[in-house]
N, C-alpha and C positions, 0 to 999 in steps of 0.2 A: 445631519440629516439618521433621522431613528427610521431604519425597517428591521420588519418581522420576517422571518428567514423560516421561521415552522419547522416542525419537525427532521431533523435529519433522517430517522427512520427512514420518511418520506421521500429522500433524494435518490433517485434511480443509481446514480455514481455513491455515493453510502452502500446501499447494497451490492451493488460491485463491489464493493472495498472492499466488506466485507467475509464475498466469497473468496475471494483473491488471498487474503488473508488466512478464511478456512487451505482453502488448498494449496501455499503454501503451508502449513499446520503441517500437512497431511504427507505432503513429498517427504518437509525434513524430520520426518518421523522414520523414516525409512534410509535415511540419513547414517552410518557409523558412527560410532559412536565415538572417535577421535573427534570428529567435525558441532562434535556439542558445542564447543565451548566455543568455533569456528562460526563456519559456512551455514549450519545450524539457528545458529543465536543472531547473531546477523541480516539474517531469510527473515526471522521470528514478528525480530524488534521490526523490521524494516515497511510490513507487509500489512503490521499490527496499527505500528503507527498510520496511516494511510486515514482508512475509518475514524481515527484516534481526532486525527486537521478535523477532516469535516463535521465529527459530531462535535469539538471546540468550535470553530469559526459557527457554524449553525447557531449559536449559541450569547453570538456579537452581535449588535445593533443598526452599529451605518454599514456598507457595501465595502466600504474597506476594506474594510476590519475583517468580513467574512471569506475578502477573498483571497487576505494574504494568508486565510488560514489550509485554502485550499487549493495553494502552488504547492501542489503534491509532485512535482518533481524527479526530488529529488531522492527518497525515496525509488517513486523508481528504481531510478538510476543504479539505486545500490543492488534495488533485486536484481537487476539484467548479470548489475556486474560479477553480482557471485552465484549468479545461473550461470555465467560465461563462466567466472574460477570453478567452478566446483566441474562445468564436463569437462573441461583445462586435464583440470587433477586426475579422472575421473570415478570422484565423486558422485556427479548426475548423471546419468542418465543417462534419460530420455524425460523424462520431468518437464512439461511445461509451464512455464508462467505467463496466464496469461494476461500479461500487463496492461497489450494497448488498447483496453473499451477502455482503459480512464486515462491516456494518452490526453491531453488538450482542453480535457475540465475548464482549466482557467475562462482559455477565450470561446464557451461556448457559453458563459454566464453572466 
């Protein structure tokens, strides 16, 4: 079944994911230099993978293919784990990671 999903930039979830990626990038800019190849890198890669997957999925032709790329639980979980680890280590003080708006996206589509 061919389906046209349109431009990924029109998806509200993609817009929220981009805001999350920018927020994570800004938050990690304040991390200690010693975390550049650790928490900083992991958080940034996980955050940017979400809008990237949504963009790639929107280019797919079938709904199952699209939904396979929309399934974004892993990167959100990775962000949460890194954030919790950073708080435990004292690297992250009170930086909020707004991932809750992206939860359950595949269920709503």
